[in-house]
C-alpha positions in Angstrom: 15.4 14.0 -10.5 14.6 11.2 -7.9 16.2 8.2 -9.6 19.7 8.9 -11.5 19.2 9.3 -15.6 21.8 6.1 -15.7 19.6 4.0 -13.7 16.8 5.5 -15.2 17.4 4.2 -18.7 18.6 1.5 -17.7 15.6 0.2 -16.4 13.3 1.3 -19.2 15.5 -0.4 -21.7 15.1 -3.5 -19.7 11.7 -4.3 -19.4 9.7 -4.5 -23.1 6.8 -2.7 -22.4 3.7 -5.8 -22.8 0.4 -4.7 -21.9 -1.6 -1.2 -21.0 -4.5 -0.6 -18.3 -8.2 -0.3 -19.6 -9.2 0.6 -17.1 -12.1 4.0 -17.8 -10.1 7.3 -17.2 -7.1 5.3 -15.9 -3.7 6.7 -17.4 -1.7 3.6 -19.1 0.1 2.0 -17.6 2.6 -0.7 -19.2 4.0 -4.3 -17.1 7.3 -4.9 -16.9 8.8 -8.4 -18.0 11.5 -8.1 -15.3 11.5 -11.8 -13.6 13.4 -10.2 -9.9 12.7 -7.4 -7.4 16.8 -6.3 -8.1 15.3 -6.2 -11.9 12.7 -4.3 -10.7 15.1 -1.7 -9.0 12.2 -2.6 -5.9 14.6 -3.2 -2.3 13.0 -4.5 1.2 12.2 -2.0 3.0 13.3 -3.5 6.0 17.3 -3.1 4.8 17.0 0.6 5.1 14.5 1.6 7.0 14.4 0.5 11.0 11.7 0.6 13.5 8.9 0.2 11.1 6.4 -2.9 11.7 5.7 -5.0 9.2 2.1 -6.6 9.4 2.0 -7.7 5.8 -1.6 -8.8 5.6 -1.9 -10.1 2.0 0.7 -12.9 3.3 -1.6 -14.3 5.3 -5.7 -15.2 5.5 -5.9 -12.2 7.5 -7.5 -9.8 5.2 -10.6 -8.7 3.1 -10.2 -12.2 0.7 -9.8 -14.6 3.8 -7.0 -16.5 2.2 -3.3 -15.5 1.7 -3.4 -14.0 -1.1 -1.0 -15.2 -4.8 1.8 -13.2 -5.1 2.6 -12.7 -1.6 5.0 -15.5 -0.8 6.7 -14.0 2.0 5.6 -10.6 4.6 8.0 -8.6 3.1 7.5 -4.9 1.7 9.3 -3.7 -1.4 9.5 -0.3 -2.7 11.1 1.4 -5.3 14.4 2.6 -3.7 13.6 6.3 -3.9 10.7 5.4 -2.2 11.8 3.2 0.3 14.0 5.9 1.4 11.2 8.9 1.5 9.7 6.2 3.7 12.6 5.5 6.2 12.7 9.2 6.6 9.0 8.8 7.8 10.1 6.7 11.2 13.6 8.7 11.8 11.1 11.8 12.1 8.4 9.5 14.1 10.9 8.1 16.4 11.6 11.1 18.9 7.3 11.3 19.2 7.2 7.7 20.4 5.4 7.0 17.0 6.6 3.6 15.2 4.8 3.5 11.6 3.4 -0.2 11.1 2.5 -0.9 7.4 0.4 -3.3 5.9 1.2 -3.2 2.0 3.7 -2.3 0.1 4.2 -3.4 -3.8 1.6 -5.6 -4.9 2.1 -7.7 -7.6 0.0 -7.5 -10.9 -1.0 -10.9 -10.2 -2.1 -10.4 -6.8 -4.6 -7.7 -8.0 -6.2 -10.0 -10.4 -6.5 -12.2 -7.6 -8.7 -9.5 -6.3 -10.5 -9.3 -9.2 -11.4 -12.6 -9.2 -12.5 -12.7 -5.3 -14.2 -9.7 -6.2 -16.3 -11.6 -8.6 -16.9 -14.5 -6.7 -20.4 -13.5 -5.3 -20.1 -17.0 -2.9 -17.5 -16.1 -1.1 -18.3 -13.8 1.3 -17.1 -15.0 5.3 -15.2 -11.8 6.0 -18.2 -9.3 5.2 -18.8 -8.6 8.5 -16.0 -7.3 9.4 -14.3 -5.7 5.8 -17.7 -4.5 4.1 -20.7 -4.8 6.3 -22.9 -2.1 5.2 -21.7 -2.4 1.5 -23.2 -5.2 -0.7 -20.0 -7.0 -2.3 -21.3 -5.6 -5.6 -20.5 -2.3 -5.0 -17.1 -2.7 -5.0 -15.9 -3.3 -7.6 -14.4 -0.1 -9.4 -14.3 1.6 -6.2 -12.9 0.5 -4.2 -11.4 -2.9 -6.0 -9.8 -2.3 -9.7 -7.9 -4.0 -12.2 -5.2 -1.5 -11.7 -3.2 -0.8 -8.2 -0.8 1.5 -8.1 0.6 -0.5 -5.3 1.9 -2.5 -8.6 4.1 0.3 -9.5 5.9 0.3 -6.2 5.9 4.1 -4.8 2.0 2.9 -2.7 1.9 1.5 0.7 -0.5 1.3 3.5 0.6 2.3 7.1 -0.7 2.9 10.7 0.9 4.5 13.4 1.9 2.5 17.1 2.3 4.4 20.2 5.1 2.6 21.9 6.3 3.2 26.2 9.4 3.6 27.5 9.4 -0.5 28.4 9.2 -0.6 24.1 5.5 -1.5 24.3 3.9 -0.4 21.4 -0.4 -0.5 20.8 -1.8 1.3 17.4 -3.3 4.4 17.8 -7.0 3.8 17.3 -8.2 5.6 13.7 -11.5 4.8 13.7 -11.7 1.3 11.2 -9.2 -1.0 10.8 -7.0 -1.3 7.7 -9.2 -2.1 4.4 -12.3 -1.4 5.8 -14.7 -0.9 2.9 -17.1 2.3 3.2 -17.3 6.1 4.0 -15.8 5.5 7.5 -12.3 5.1 6.3 -12.2 8.1 4.2 -9.7 9.6 5.8 -12.3 13.2 6.8 -15.3 11.6 7.1 -17.0 13.7 9.4 -18.1 10.8 11.3 -15.3 9.9 13.3 -14.1 11.3 17.1 -12.3 14.1 18.1 -9.9 11.8 18.6 -10.0 9.3 15.4 -9.7 12.4 13.1 -6.3 13.8 15.3 -4.4 10.7 14.8 -5.3 10.5 11.0 -4.0 13.7 11.0 -1.1 12.6 12.7 -0.3 9.7 10.4 -0.9 12.3 7.5 1.2 14.8 8.9 4.3 12.6 8.7 3.6 10.9 5.0 3.4 14.2 3.8 6.3 16.1 5.0 7.6 13.3 3.8 6.4 13.4 0.2 3.5 11.3 0.0 0.1 11.5 -0.5 -2.6 10.2 0.7 -6.1 8.9 -1.1 -8.9 10.6 0.4 -11.4 7.1 0.1 -8.4 5.6 2.9 -6.9 7.0 5.5 -4.6 4.6 5.6 -3.0 4.5 1.7 -0.1 7.0 0.6 2.1 7.4 -2.6 4.9 8.7 -2.9 5.1 12.0 -5.3 6.5 12.7 -7.7 6.3 8.5 -8.6 9.3 7.4 -9.9 8.1 5.4 -12.5 4.1 6.3 -13.1 3.6 4.5 -16.0 5.3 1.4 -15.4 4.2 -1.6 -13.0 5.6 -5.0 -12.1 4.7 -8.2 -11.6 7.5 -10.2 -9.5 6.3 -12.3 -6.1 7.0 -10.9 -2.8 9.3 -13.7 -1.8 
């Protein structure tokens, strides 16, 4: 069991279930009434892991919306404690190889997901199309790439890549074939159109994450969920601060 029985019971008693997912085919997910990260059982990964590079894109304009996303008040990575501990193990295993995790996103508040939905339904907001969805009409993103319910909101999912570091500590991102949050088939983990080197780099990331219990979402090479999820039917809406 990934969380203690007493801790799990306390968490469930503390949270009143207020909302359920209506996404077709998706499991019902309730929204916790936790008001802080501590109440939700979310921890700052930087307090448990050393060596991870945090490039939290939704706390800045460097993302597909072109603006900092509501709910991200600080560039921090929060995850449920068992997930954060597993990610620390990933970095510890990468250290001897001169590799470093770069994390783009971790826990995502429900309010942030709702902001994504407002963006995807705004046909006039197209400034990021050349970088993030050059071959797709924006309307194609809804449901396939951007949905009303996100696994990130359950605190067990994160987005990451790998950096190769030299003896002097300078680190360079490995070529994964697409940037983070690229919408299109080339971002599929096993896309046949990528080069042999890009495939090998994705394979290194995949193997490192799998070894610590993370499962990849095949449409996005950067997207990983810890299994089994500690709270698979509960999402959170506390700000990242």
